[in-house]
C-alpha positions in Angstrom: -2.2 2.0 -12.8 -3.6 2.1 -16.0 -4.4 -1.7 -17.1 -5.5 -3.0 -20.3 -5.4 -6.8 -20.6 -3.1 -8.2 -23.3 -4.2 -11.0 -25.7 -3.1 -13.8 -23.7 -5.3 -12.7 -20.4 -8.2 -12.5 -22.9 -7.9 -15.3 -24.6 -7.7 -17.2 -20.8 -11.4 -15.3 -20.2 -12.5 -16.9 -23.2 -14.8 -19.5 -21.6 -14.9 -18.3 -18.7 -12.7 -20.3 -17.0 -10.9 -18.1 -14.6 -9.1 -21.2 -12.4 -7.8 -22.4 -15.5 -6.9 -18.8 -16.6 -5.4 -18.0 -13.8 -3.0 -20.8 -13.2 -2.1 -20.5 -17.0 -1.3 -16.7 -16.7 0.5 -17.7 -13.3 2.7 -20.7 -15.5 3.7 -18.1 -18.7 4.6 -16.0 -15.4 7.1 -18.2 -14.1 8.3 -19.2 -17.5 9.2 -15.2 -18.4 6.5 -13.8 -19.9 6.1 -10.3 -19.9 2.9 -10.5 -20.5 1.6 -12.5 -18.2 3.7 -10.8 -15.4 1.6 -7.3 -16.8 -1.8 -9.4 -16.5 -1.1 -10.5 -13.5 0.1 -7.3 -11.6 -2.8 -5.6 -13.6 -5.3 -8.4 -11.5 -4.2 -8.0 -8.5 -3.8 -4.2 -8.5 -7.8 -4.2 -8.8 -8.4 -7.6 -7.3 -10.6 -10.0 -9.3 -13.4 -12.1 -7.5 -14.3 -14.1 -10.8 -10.6 -14.9 -10.9 -10.4 -15.5 -6.9 -7.6 -12.6 -7.1 -7.7 -10.3 -3.8 -6.6 -6.8 -4.0 -3.0 -6.9 -3.5 -1.2 -3.9 -4.6 2.3 -5.2 -3.1 2.2 -8.2 -5.4 0.7 -6.1 -7.9 4.2 -4.1 -7.6 6.3 -6.7 -7.0 4.9 -8.0 -10.8 5.4 -5.1 -12.0 9.0 -4.6 -11.0 10.0 -8.2 -12.4 9.0 -7.3 -15.9 10.2 -3.8 -16.0 13.4 -4.3 -14.5 13.3 -6.7 -17.6 12.7 -3.9 -20.1 9.2 -4.3 -20.6 8.1 -1.1 -21.6 4.5 -1.3 -20.4 5.9 -1.6 -17.5 8.1 0.7 -17.1 5.3 3.4 -17.7 3.2 1.3 -15.2 6.0 1.9 -12.4 6.6 4.8 -13.4 2.8 6.0 -12.6 2.7 3.9 -9.5 6.2 6.0 -8.3 4.7 9.1 -9.0 1.9 8.8 -7.4 2.2 6.6 -4.0 0.1 3.4 -5.8 1.8 0.2 -4.2 5.4 2.3 -4.0 6.6 5.4 -2.0 5.8 8.4 -3.9 8.9 9.2 -5.4 9.1 11.7 -8.2 12.5 11.5 -9.2 12.4 7.1 -10.0 8.8 7.8 -11.6 10.8 10.3 -14.1 13.6 7.5 -14.7 10.8 5.4 -15.4 8.8 7.3 -17.5 12.1 7.9 -19.6 13.1 4.6 -20.3 9.3 4.0 -21.5 9.4 7.1 -23.6 12.9 5.7 -24.8 11.1 2.6 -26.1 8.2 5.1 -27.7 5.8 4.3 -24.8 3.4 7.5 -26.1 1.5 7.9 -22.3 5.6 7.7 -21.6 6.3 10.7 -23.8 3.6 13.0 -22.3 4.3 12.4 -18.7 
């Protein structure tokens, strides 16, 4: 899963206050902030010792599903990649294509060429 942190995550990184940043990202995700879900999924996908986040593909995928179901295009594409590659999800080309098409319809360039 390719992941570029959003402005929310970059802002939380400022001052290297990872514990505060993680709490704030989690709080924002709980409030339904889709960018926060995206950032948390990226943290769990790779793991981040500075943030105290273990590598956990199952949690990353769970967060991807939450945001993708709400129509967040970045998550639809990222979840499509996970389905295509079998990363944190069972490998499923049919589901990957469905997710890529949803993201492509919303203008996601990567999904349009997937």
